[in-house]
Wavefront OBJ file of the C-alpha trace (Angstrom):
o trace
v -46.708 -1.089 27.633
v -46.901 -3.025 24.086
v -48.853 -6.173 24.331
v -49.231 -8.797 21.924
v -52.540 -10.395 20.524
v -54.550 -11.847 16.929
v -57.216 -10.406 15.012
v -58.350 -12.725 12.583
v -55.183 -15.032 13.068
v -52.856 -11.869 12.462
v -50.438 -11.227 15.290
v -51.053 -8.368 16.371
v -49.131 -5.497 18.551
v -50.854 -3.070 20.811
v -49.541 0.129 22.636
v -52.034 3.358 24.240
v -50.960 6.116 23.307
v -51.186 10.204 23.887
v -52.554 11.111 21.026
v -55.227 10.341 18.246
v -55.381 6.386 16.989
v -53.582 4.989 14.542
v -53.442 1.957 13.381
v -51.346 -0.032 10.354
v -51.215 -3.143 8.313
v -47.996 -4.363 7.056
v -46.512 -6.958 4.723
v -43.230 -8.847 4.729
v -42.996 -7.678 0.746
v -40.981 -4.514 -1.139
v -38.908 -4.022 -3.847
v -35.750 -6.679 -2.904
v -38.223 -9.559 -3.668
v -39.260 -8.758 -6.331
v -37.751 -9.756 -10.322
v -36.191 -7.138 -11.765
v -38.489 -7.964 -14.876
v -42.099 -7.163 -13.153
v -40.103 -4.373 -10.940
v -42.956 -1.991 -9.573
v -45.338 -5.196 -9.357
v -45.626 -4.802 -5.484
v -46.043 -0.439 -5.835
v -48.536 -0.931 -8.076
v -50.323 -3.274 -5.519
v -50.430 -0.575 -3.024
v -51.755 2.059 -5.574
v -54.805 -0.343 -6.837
v -55.093 -1.447 -2.910
v -56.124 2.592 -2.338
v -58.230 3.760 -5.116
v -61.189 2.953 -3.693
v -60.337 6.119 -1.017
v -60.055 8.483 -3.451
v -59.842 11.815 -1.462
v -61.203 10.679 1.973
v -61.368 12.970 4.583
v -59.220 11.137 7.250
v -55.078 10.941 7.002
v -54.352 7.860 4.643
v -51.661 6.329 3.267
v -49.617 3.371 1.700
v -45.898 2.896 1.323
v -43.653 0.173 -0.288
v -40.279 0.208 1.371
v -37.049 -2.506 0.594
v -38.780 -5.494 2.940
v -42.231 -4.308 3.654
v -45.208 -2.398 2.521
v -47.754 -1.003 4.766
v -50.963 0.186 4.983
v -51.606 3.397 7.694
v -54.515 5.456 8.856
v -54.844 7.835 11.710
v -58.274 9.384 12.976
v -61.645 8.214 14.830
v -62.006 4.372 15.545
v -65.105 3.772 12.780
v -62.719 5.532 10.419
v -59.527 2.996 11.228
v -62.278 0.027 10.624
v -63.436 1.282 7.234
v -60.094 2.011 5.901
v -58.118 -1.166 7.125
v -61.641 -3.445 6.372
v -61.127 -1.806 2.860
v -57.777 -1.964 2.290
v -58.181 -6.187 2.663
v -61.344 -6.526 0.478
v -59.480 -4.154 -2.552
v -56.979 -6.856 -1.786
v -58.807 -9.492 -2.754
v -60.690 -7.957 -4.966
v -57.744 -5.631 -6.657
v -60.089 -2.715 -9.367
v -57.917 -4.182 -12.212
v -60.215 -1.708 -14.272
v -57.881 0.899 -12.596
v -54.661 -1.025 -14.421
v -53.815 1.067 -17.213
v -54.502 4.670 -15.068
v -52.622 3.275 -12.149
v -49.399 2.125 -14.175
v -49.432 6.022 -16.316
v -49.726 7.209 -11.939
v -46.635 5.789 -11.279
v -44.779 6.158 -14.381
v -45.651 10.027 -13.970
v -44.216 9.301 -9.567
v -41.425 8.064 -10.355
v -40.044 10.924 -13.408
v -41.028 13.415 -10.939
v -38.679 11.904 -8.408
v -35.319 12.784 -7.524
v -32.630 10.772 -6.672
v -30.801 10.728 -3.315
v -27.442 10.857 -2.605
v -26.923 7.533 -1.317
v -29.623 6.070 -4.404
v -26.675 4.263 -6.314
v -24.797 2.309 -3.555
v -27.630 -0.805 -3.298
v -26.915 -1.238 -6.911
v -23.341 -1.158 -6.790
v -23.112 -3.371 -3.479
v -25.682 -6.128 -4.998
v -26.364 -5.676 -8.241
v -29.603 -6.567 -10.107
v -30.862 -8.629 -7.783
v -32.342 -8.293 -4.826
v -31.765 -5.403 -2.252
v -30.018 -3.709 -5.301
v -33.421 -3.640 -7.248
v -34.666 -0.582 -5.447
v -32.279 1.445 -7.568
v -34.207 0.686 -11.026
v -36.760 1.606 -12.319
v -39.804 0.324 -12.245
v -39.664 -1.405 -15.566
v -41.790 -4.321 -15.574
v -45.364 -1.883 -14.943
v -45.732 -2.370 -18.848
v -45.978 -5.911 -19.231
v -47.766 -6.480 -15.558
v -50.582 -8.379 -16.258
v -54.116 -8.835 -13.957
v -53.151 -12.594 -13.558
v -49.961 -11.624 -12.257
v -50.979 -8.950 -9.499
v -53.517 -11.542 -8.444
v -50.356 -14.081 -8.087
v -48.229 -11.902 -6.409
v -51.356 -11.035 -3.747
v -51.979 -14.647 -3.402
v -48.008 -15.112 -2.173
v -47.154 -12.518 -0.466
v -50.460 -10.425 0.925
v -52.022 -13.036 3.191
v -52.687 -13.760 6.945
v -49.864 -15.232 7.364
v -47.695 -12.441 5.892
v -49.114 -9.478 7.800
v -48.428 -8.203 11.172
v -51.322 -5.606 12.265
v -49.965 -2.407 14.950
v -52.848 0.119 16.368
v -51.488 2.440 18.681
v -55.074 3.092 21.073
v -56.547 1.570 23.750
v -57.695 -1.630 22.428
v -58.866 -3.199 19.160
v -61.403 -1.194 17.420
v -64.923 -2.988 17.224
v -65.849 -4.348 13.940
v -62.210 -4.650 12.548
v -62.751 -7.896 10.130
v -59.206 -8.269 7.968
v -59.996 -11.069 5.398
v -57.029 -12.087 3.720
v -56.079 -15.196 1.889
v -54.072 -17.772 3.962
v -50.510 -18.226 2.851
v -47.121 -18.559 4.651
v -44.287 -16.189 6.026
v -41.989 -15.019 3.587
v -38.952 -14.264 4.911
v -36.222 -11.653 2.959
v -34.130 -12.625 0.406
v -30.298 -13.353 0.998
v -28.532 -10.340 0.140
v -26.451 -10.449 -2.806
v -22.755 -9.191 -3.769
v -21.361 -7.624 -7.151
v -18.311 -6.540 -4.971
v -15.391 -9.037 -5.148
v -13.961 -6.693 -2.766
v -14.434 -4.645 0.302
v -13.512 -1.740 1.039
v -14.461 -0.895 -2.716
v -15.323 2.685 -3.814
v -17.490 4.162 -7.625
v -17.260 7.363 -9.272
v -20.775 9.299 -8.539
v -22.009 12.964 -8.708
v -19.156 15.504 -8.433
v -21.235 17.068 -5.774
v -21.890 14.259 -3.463
v -19.619 11.359 -1.352
v -21.275 8.898 -0.310
v -20.468 5.654 2.056
v -22.254 2.635 3.879
v -21.505 -0.540 5.134
v -24.029 -3.709 6.326
v -22.832 -4.961 9.364
v -25.000 -7.053 12.558
v -27.710 -5.153 13.678
v -27.524 -4.209 16.894
v -27.732 -1.608 19.539
v -24.296 -0.125 19.290
v -24.646 -0.224 15.209
v -26.862 1.975 15.838
v -25.718 4.042 17.885
v -22.533 4.241 15.663
v -24.486 5.906 12.468
v -25.405 8.514 15.369
v -21.463 8.844 16.484
v -20.593 9.116 12.810
v -23.075 11.592 11.996
v -21.250 13.896 14.879
v -18.104 13.543 13.615
v -18.565 13.996 9.912
v -20.557 16.857 10.979
v -18.016 18.410 13.143
v -15.245 17.461 10.901
v -16.822 18.819 7.254
v -19.240 21.412 8.056
v -18.197 23.207 11.354
v -14.498 23.133 11.643
v -13.378 22.980 7.888
v -16.843 24.764 6.461
v -16.350 22.119 3.185
v -20.005 20.665 3.163
v -23.702 21.996 4.283
v -25.137 18.906 4.898
v -23.860 16.238 6.711
v -25.960 12.787 7.462
v -26.324 9.414 8.697
v -28.406 6.437 9.295
v -29.527 3.091 10.313
v -31.489 0.714 8.676
v -32.324 -2.682 10.583
v -32.849 -5.756 7.701
v -34.314 -9.190 8.753
v -31.460 -11.878 8.935
v -29.872 -9.790 11.873
v -28.142 -7.139 9.405
v -28.239 -3.426 8.887
v -27.205 -0.904 6.682
v -25.469 2.062 8.092
v -25.171 4.825 5.257
v -23.869 8.500 5.513
v -23.426 11.029 2.923
v -21.824 14.634 2.538
v -22.301 17.357 -0.147
v -19.546 19.142 -1.469
v -18.939 22.162 -4.488
v -17.405 20.732 -7.007
v -13.994 22.425 -6.561
v -13.914 21.323 -3.113
v -14.852 17.974 -3.670
v -11.200 16.277 -2.890
v -10.905 18.286 0.484
v -14.692 16.569 1.464
v -13.693 12.853 0.415
v -9.896 13.314 2.011
v -12.384 14.836 5.259
v -14.898 12.289 5.223
v -12.399 9.144 4.731
v -10.107 10.244 7.913
v -13.115 10.433 9.977
v -14.028 6.881 8.919
v -9.824 6.075 9.175
v -9.805 7.730 12.627
v -13.079 5.520 13.945
v -11.078 2.374 12.407
v -8.066 3.095 14.653
v -10.310 3.168 16.971
v -10.557 7.030 18.135
v -14.127 7.590 19.363
v -15.072 10.027 21.504
v -16.971 8.742 24.605
v -18.758 12.489 24.570
v -19.787 11.774 21.317
v -21.109 8.135 22.280
v -22.901 9.554 25.638
v -24.750 11.922 23.530
v -25.723 9.827 21.012
v -27.142 7.796 23.909
v -29.005 10.483 24.960
v -30.520 11.702 22.217
v -31.558 7.753 21.529
v -33.223 7.241 25.015
v -35.175 10.520 24.169
v -37.012 9.182 20.817
v -37.883 5.514 22.843
v -39.514 7.524 25.707
v -41.522 10.019 23.094
v -41.969 7.070 20.319
v -43.479 4.998 23.341
v -45.650 7.756 24.189
v -47.278 8.096 20.955
v -46.905 5.027 19.668
v -44.224 5.784 16.850
v -42.574 2.633 18.565
v -45.243 0.473 16.984
v -44.272 -0.183 13.048
v -40.672 -1.261 14.195
v -42.030 -3.438 16.405
v -44.697 -5.065 14.021
v -41.464 -5.199 11.427
v -39.701 -7.126 14.376
v -42.567 -9.411 14.265
v -42.042 -10.254 10.336
v -38.668 -10.893 10.627
v -38.782 -13.256 13.366
v -37.347 -11.314 16.199
v -39.305 -10.265 19.737
v -40.985 -7.338 20.506
v -39.142 -5.528 23.223
v -39.949 -3.126 26.065
v -38.824 0.730 25.955
v -36.751 -0.230 29.564
v -34.783 -3.002 27.308
v -34.075 -1.101 24.545
v -33.090 1.914 27.050
v -31.378 -0.004 29.371
v -28.861 -1.763 25.932
v -28.442 2.004 24.552
v -27.598 3.230 28.362
v -24.565 0.544 28.177
v -23.223 0.893 24.933
v -19.233 2.331 25.103
v -16.812 3.969 22.966
v -15.090 0.277 22.437
v -18.169 -1.510 21.016
v -19.033 2.049 18.656
v -14.971 1.533 17.353
v -15.667 -2.324 16.908
v -18.860 -1.904 14.941
v -16.601 1.017 12.890
v -13.870 -1.808 12.217
v -16.508 -3.835 10.745
v -17.787 -1.430 9.428
v -15.000 0.011 7.448
v -13.706 -3.534 6.036
v -17.291 -3.666 4.355
v -17.544 0.143 3.312
v -18.906 0.660 -0.007
v -17.641 4.324 -1.307
v -19.210 6.708 -3.185
v -16.196 9.680 -4.505
v -16.981 12.473 -6.085
v -16.546 12.742 -9.798
v -13.571 11.176 -10.856
v -12.135 10.713 -7.684
v -10.630 7.801 -6.866
v -9.634 6.091 -3.439
v -7.538 3.916 -3.824
v -4.841 6.069 -1.522
v -7.275 5.605 1.130
v -7.849 1.785 0.504
v -10.584 1.247 -1.450
v -10.479 -0.891 -4.197
v -12.256 0.162 -7.089
v -15.499 -1.677 -7.691
v -16.003 -3.258 -11.014
v -17.401 -1.271 -13.926
v -16.296 -3.587 -16.948
v -16.440 -7.610 -17.262
v -13.629 -9.786 -16.970
v -14.276 -11.882 -20.081
v -15.974 -11.546 -23.670
v -18.096 -13.977 -25.213
v -17.285 -16.242 -27.760
v -19.528 -16.185 -30.889
v -20.117 -13.549 -33.901
v -18.451 -10.207 -34.297
v -20.410 -7.039 -35.563
v -18.609 -3.830 -35.585
v -20.103 -0.526 -35.424
v -20.984 0.854 -38.613
v -19.762 4.522 -36.667
v -17.470 3.965 -34.300
v -14.458 1.412 -35.254
v -13.889 1.017 -31.743
v -16.862 -0.757 -30.823
v -18.161 -4.227 -31.779
v -20.839 -6.309 -30.075
v -20.809 -9.926 -30.119
v -23.466 -12.533 -29.978
v -22.573 -15.739 -28.548
v -24.311 -19.224 -27.617
v -23.739 -18.353 -23.876
v -24.770 -14.518 -24.306
v -23.217 -11.048 -25.300
v -20.357 -8.744 -25.103
v -19.803 -5.013 -26.079
v -16.185 -4.603 -26.580
v -14.944 -0.801 -26.319
v -11.231 -0.016 -27.240
v -10.262 -2.602 -24.577
v -12.868 -2.784 -22.152
v -15.993 -5.196 -22.268
v -19.479 -5.596 -21.545
v -20.825 -8.758 -20.631
v -24.180 -10.606 -20.044
v -24.537 -14.682 -19.676
v -27.581 -15.317 -20.432
v -27.898 -17.904 -17.866
v -27.347 -14.526 -15.417
v -29.485 -12.067 -16.735
v -31.468 -10.136 -14.834
v -33.569 -8.756 -17.297
v -33.859 -8.044 -21.068
v -35.287 -4.907 -22.046
v -37.426 -4.489 -25.336
v -38.603 -1.432 -27.568
v -40.437 -1.482 -30.863
v -38.008 -0.434 -33.018
v -35.931 -3.492 -32.405
v -33.465 -2.259 -29.426
v -32.531 -4.531 -26.865
v -30.562 -4.371 -23.694
v -29.455 -6.861 -21.625
v -28.778 -6.102 -17.318
v -26.416 -8.916 -15.654
v -27.334 -10.247 -12.353
v -23.797 -7.966 -11.475
v -25.527 -4.503 -12.544
v -23.811 -4.825 -16.115
v -25.494 -3.711 -19.102
v -25.338 -4.967 -23.003
v -27.148 -2.345 -25.087
v -27.635 -3.379 -28.671
v -28.981 -0.903 -31.448
v -29.603 -3.034 -34.231
v -29.615 0.012 -36.556
v -26.258 0.790 -35.649
v -24.774 -2.793 -37.198
v -25.020 -3.886 -40.560
v -27.958 -6.531 -40.919
v -28.860 -5.847 -36.654
v -32.265 -5.841 -37.488
v -31.919 -9.599 -38.776
v -30.017 -10.414 -35.256
v -32.682 -9.389 -33.234
v -34.733 -12.263 -32.916
v -32.073 -14.971 -32.258
v -31.342 -12.655 -29.694
v -34.811 -12.867 -27.928
v -35.039 -16.444 -28.426
v -32.134 -16.702 -26.238
v -33.683 -15.192 -22.994
v -36.967 -16.432 -21.081
v -40.267 -14.562 -21.329
v -40.202 -13.753 -18.406
v -37.271 -11.915 -18.078
v -38.998 -9.371 -20.460
v -39.511 -5.617 -19.834
v -41.418 -4.355 -22.746
v -40.164 -0.878 -22.897
v -42.571 1.976 -24.800
v -41.806 3.613 -28.234
v -39.186 5.844 -28.503
v -39.356 8.985 -30.456
v -37.867 8.605 -33.797
v -35.716 10.872 -33.161
v -33.728 8.968 -30.054
v -33.638 6.436 -32.374
v -29.483 6.268 -32.872
v -28.600 6.488 -36.832
v -25.081 5.832 -37.781
v -23.443 8.757 -39.380
v -23.165 8.282 -43.436
v -19.606 9.175 -44.226
v -18.394 7.092 -40.990
v -20.683 4.145 -42.014
v -20.144 4.183 -45.976
v -17.233 1.683 -47.006
v -14.331 3.528 -47.801
v -13.751 3.369 -51.958
v -11.700 0.935 -53.524
v -10.186 0.181 -56.670
v -11.901 -2.766 -58.520
v -9.906 -5.697 -57.831
v -6.739 -5.989 -59.839
v -6.621 -2.067 -61.315
v -5.012 -1.153 -58.138
v -2.124 -0.657 -59.405
v -3.090 0.966 -62.719
v -4.457 3.251 -60.306
v -1.107 4.029 -58.820
v 0.872 4.694 -61.948
v -1.228 7.383 -62.881
v -1.673 8.620 -59.386
v 2.179 8.458 -59.595
v 3.144 9.663 -63.159
v 0.396 12.337 -63.978
v 2.469 15.144 -62.316
v 6.025 13.809 -63.361
v 4.519 14.049 -67.169
v 3.737 17.523 -66.349
v 7.466 18.377 -64.649
v 9.093 17.101 -67.311
v 6.885 17.745 -70.706
v 6.831 21.697 -69.034
v 10.383 22.043 -67.784
v 11.233 20.344 -71.630
v 9.349 22.610 -74.096
v 11.097 25.537 -71.844
v 14.739 24.598 -72.403
v 13.931 24.006 -75.759
v 12.461 27.613 -76.320
v 15.399 28.819 -75.138
v 17.802 27.346 -76.729
v 16.510 28.572 -80.364
v 16.311 32.187 -78.866
v 20.165 31.812 -77.512
v 23.084 31.711 -79.093
v 25.428 30.463 -76.851
v 25.460 26.911 -75.728
v 22.596 25.623 -77.588
v 24.013 22.104 -77.763
v 23.654 22.192 -73.730
v 20.132 23.614 -73.738
v 19.097 21.421 -76.639
v 20.343 18.296 -74.985
v 18.781 18.949 -71.327
v 15.754 19.573 -73.452
v 15.979 16.358 -74.972
v 16.699 14.737 -71.980
v 13.725 16.081 -70.299
v 11.340 15.267 -73.492
v 12.344 12.288 -73.124
v 11.788 11.510 -69.413
v 7.940 13.202 -70.380
v 6.985 10.555 -73.115
v 8.199 7.271 -70.571
v 5.719 8.757 -68.007
v 3.348 9.416 -71.068
v 3.303 6.249 -71.759
v 2.800 4.557 -68.394
v -0.039 6.947 -68.437
v -1.604 6.002 -71.137
v -0.909 2.306 -70.152
v -2.590 2.712 -66.740
v -5.638 3.626 -68.862
v -6.331 1.500 -70.888
v -6.064 -1.174 -67.994
v -8.703 0.666 -66.187
v -10.692 0.665 -69.412
v -10.993 -2.918 -69.582
l 1 2 3 4 5 6 7 8 9 10 11 12 13 14 15 16 17 18 19 20 21 22 23 24 25 26 27 28 29 30 31 32 33 34 35 36 37 38 39 40 41 42 43 44 45 46 47 48 49 50 51 52 53 54 55 56 57 58 59 60 61 62 63 64 65 66 67 68 69 70 71 72 73 74 75 76 77 78 79 80 81 82 83 84 85 86 87 88 89 90 91 92 93 94 95 96 97 98 99 100 101 102 103 104 105 106 107 108 109 110 111 112 113 114 115 116 117 118 119 120 121 122 123 124 125 126 127 128 129 130 131 132 133 134 135 136 137 138 139 140 141 142 143 144 145 146 147 148 149 150 151 152 153 154 155 156 157 158 159 160 161 162 163 164 165 166 167 168 169 170 171 172 173 174 175 176 177 178 179 180 181 182 183 184 185 186 187 188 189 190 191 192 193 194 195 196 197 198 199 200 201 202 203 204 205 206 207 208 209 210 211 212 213 214 215 216 217 218 219 220 221 222 223 224 225 226 227 228 229 230 231 232 233 234 235 236 237 238 239 240 241 242 243 244 245 246 247 248 249 250 251 252 253 254 255 256 257 258 259 260 261 262 263 264 265 266 267 268 269 270 271 272 273 274 275 276 277 278 279 280 281 282 283 284 285 286 287 288 289 290 291 292 293 294 295 296 297 298 299 300 301 302 303 304 305 306 307 308 309 310 311 312 313 314 315 316 317 318 319 320 321 322 323 324 325 326 327 328 329 330 331 332 333 334 335 336 337 338 339 340 341 342 343 344 345 346 347 348 349 350 351 352 353 354 355 356 357 358 359 360 361 362 363 364 365 366 367 368 369 370 371 372 373 374 375 376 377 378 379 380 381 382 383 384 385 386 387 388 389 390 391 392 393 394 395 396 397 398 399 400 401 402 403 404 405 406 407 408 409 410 411 412 413 414 415 416 417 418 419 420 421 422 423 424 425 426 427 428 429 430 431 432 433 434 435 436 437 438 439 440 441 442 443 444 445 446 447 448 449 450 451 452 453 454 455 456 457 458 459 460 461 462 463 464 465 466 467 468 469 470 471 472 473 474 475 476 477 478 479 480 481 482 483 484 485 486 487 488 489 490 491 492 493 494 495 496 497 498 499 500 501 502 503 504 505 506 507 508 509 510 511 512 513 514 515 516 517 518 519 520 521 522 523 524 525 526 527 528 529 530 531 532 533 534 535 536 537 538 539 540 541 542 543 544 545 546 547 548 549 550 551 552 553 554 555 556 557 558 559 560 561 562
């Protein structure tokens, strides 16, 4: 039985466990709270707070997620007390001398982390804000200062913004969680970069992925399980098209939840996998839900809840609920809700999920035929301003205006307005990248435009400094330079001398032709007694034309010499 209490003013959920004691301290802050220009700051706080524990003998960890950051430890009571007290001590006085080292560790961690099959979905759904921020690299690390970290801790890592969970018989003696006071910080409201849903966008050739945001409910959780069973049966067991098929359910603050699903595919089978995936979603939309699947998933959920209640792993979820303003539920109530879900309930969730769906198609495969609208990949407007043609690609033009910047490339455009800019990435060599709230990016490589480096200060002046993110220096070999042949302007005749060039080029071959044939015919006439008069006449005519051409050539040469 979960009970509620307080430790140092922090709400606490407590429950006995059949296994070893474990406890965690969770804060309502995550990637969704970070401005893109400070992406990585919460993760950096987590690392700094754990530095003092080094290679401790007991098991501990920390994690930063979309909405929450928590510190967890399993072991003896004394070890748990030392760990949680130590985390709070570190949060009050982060080891700033470790800042450069921890930044490098985080960069290395990010470089070795592979991209998940559903990782691109939040970016296309939300853009470069709130819930879309987690998709982006931790660009803000280099510019984060000790003052930034102290301000972030004071805002989010407070008594009022925390919940403690303990799986054990009682609150351990000596627990002293001293944190600054503040306020409960609600999760941000989700933004949207999708004007129309359901929508699709192209992704890698080896996977089909999908997500939808629906009302948080027990029925939605059961739907995710039923969806996984149906996709697995269709794409793996029956057709042998996929090996890995998964679906998941993630509750969010604000009474919403995200359902995700994906299936892998061989490049040559991508069309078949997409078709099978879409067919399963469409069948659910039409209410074709197998009651046996609902029962099977409900039984599995009940078993998981019972096991989680016994070993205390249900506690973190209840802590998250408290931070979201939701009450703690007994396992009996949850089991009753799961048992009450019907096929009609699952079909209702499926219909709502289809209407909100975002589909990642494999490769360049479209999904218009299935009722999905292409997600925006380009901007629908170009700013007014000064145009800078590319020195290498005649189809590319950079536009710098008073309201924003654009890149126009053979009819398509990418535009970022200054007042809708999430981050400005800056490189020491002068390169700039603007990322808009909608996720669209405009990159300016000054070396690729005439007088490009002179434009950079004016661009920088338009974007507030708090939106800048400094990038490390690039290898000179990675800095683009225009092809000399493409960059050199075409050779032109000096002003006023175009016609002499044309005359010279046109008359030179004519002079050679008429003069050559005139001489040949004249020589033939002196060696032949027959038709001498005719041959001489022809020779004279040819030589006359040659003389006219020669006169034109002399005129052209004189004009060009002036």
